C-alpha positions in Angstrom: 23.3 -54.4 16.4 23.5 -50.8 15.9 22.3 -50.2 12.8 19.3 -51.9 14.2 18.5 -49.3 17.2 19.1 -46.5 15.1 16.6 -47.9 12.7 14.0 -48.4 15.5 14.6 -44.7 16.7 14.0 -43.1 13.0 10.7 -44.8 12.8 10.6 -43.8 16.4 11.0 -40.2 15.4 8.4 -40.5 12.7 5.8 -41.3 14.2 6.0 -38.9 17.3 6.8 -36.4 14.6 3.6 -37.8 12.3 1.2 -37.0 15.8 2.7 -34.0 16.6 1.7 -32.3 13.3 -2.0 -34.5 13.7 -2.4 -32.9 17.2 -1.4 -29.4 15.5 -3.0 -29.4 13.2 -6.4 -30.5 14.5 -5.8 -27.9 16.7 -5.6 -25.4 14.6 -8.7 -26.4 12.4 -10.7 -26.1 15.6 -9.5 -22.5 16.1 -10.6 -22.0 12.6 -14.2 -23.4 12.7 -14.4 -21.4 16.3 -13.2 -18.0 14.7 -15.7 -19.3 11.4 -19.0 -19.7 13.8 -18.1 -16.0 15.8 -18.2 -14.4 12.2 -14.2 -13.5 11.9 -13.1 -15.6 9.1 -12.0 -12.9 7.3 -9.7 -9.9 9.3 -10.8 -7.2 6.4 -10.9 -4.1 7.8 -15.0 -2.2 6.9 -13.8 1.0 9.0 -11.7 3.7 7.9 -10.3 6.6 9.8 -11.5 10.5 8.7 -9.7 13.6 9.9 -11.7 15.9 12.8 -11.6 18.9 10.5 -11.4 21.1 13.9 -8.6 19.5 16.3 -7.8 17.4 13.2 -8.2 13.2 15.3 -8.7 10.7 14.0 -11.7 8.9 14.3 -13.2 5.5 13.2 -15.9 6.7 10.0 -19.1 4.2 11.6 -18.1 6.2 15.6 -17.5 9.7 13.8 -20.5 12.6 14.4 -21.8 13.4 10.9 -22.5 17.2 9.8 -24.0 17.7 6.1 -23.0 21.6 5.2 -23.7 22.8 2.2 -23.6 19.0 0.3 -20.4 18.0 2.1 -20.1 15.5 4.9 -18.2 16.6 7.7 -17.0 13.7 10.7 -16.2 15.1 14.3 -14.6 12.9 17.1 -17.5 14.8 19.6 -20.0 17.2 19.5 -17.7 20.0 21.0 -15.6 20.3 17.7 -19.1 20.4 15.8 -20.6 23.2 18.0 -17.0 24.7 17.5 -17.3 23.9 13.6 -20.9 25.5 13.8 -19.7 28.1 15.3 -16.9 29.7 13.2 -17.3 30.7 10.1 -15.9 30.1 7.0 -15.0 31.1 3.4 -16.7 29.4 0.7 -13.3 27.5 -0.9 
């Protein structure tokens, strides 16, 4: 009689495991579908950090203030840093 109980318990645990696995898989799939709807299917970073030449702060390129001078683009964290850069005379390198 003991072996029959072990077999029955084993079968019940296996069925419970399959049910939990199915529930967890459905939850994961549901989360992925929500991300796809929001357009967040990939976790790629599309923005890079650039360094402010005045205060040396790192700023996301898309949020920086840009200045094109002498064929070169400079990126700043604020208008204040941009103004300081323009006021400071620079020697050509």
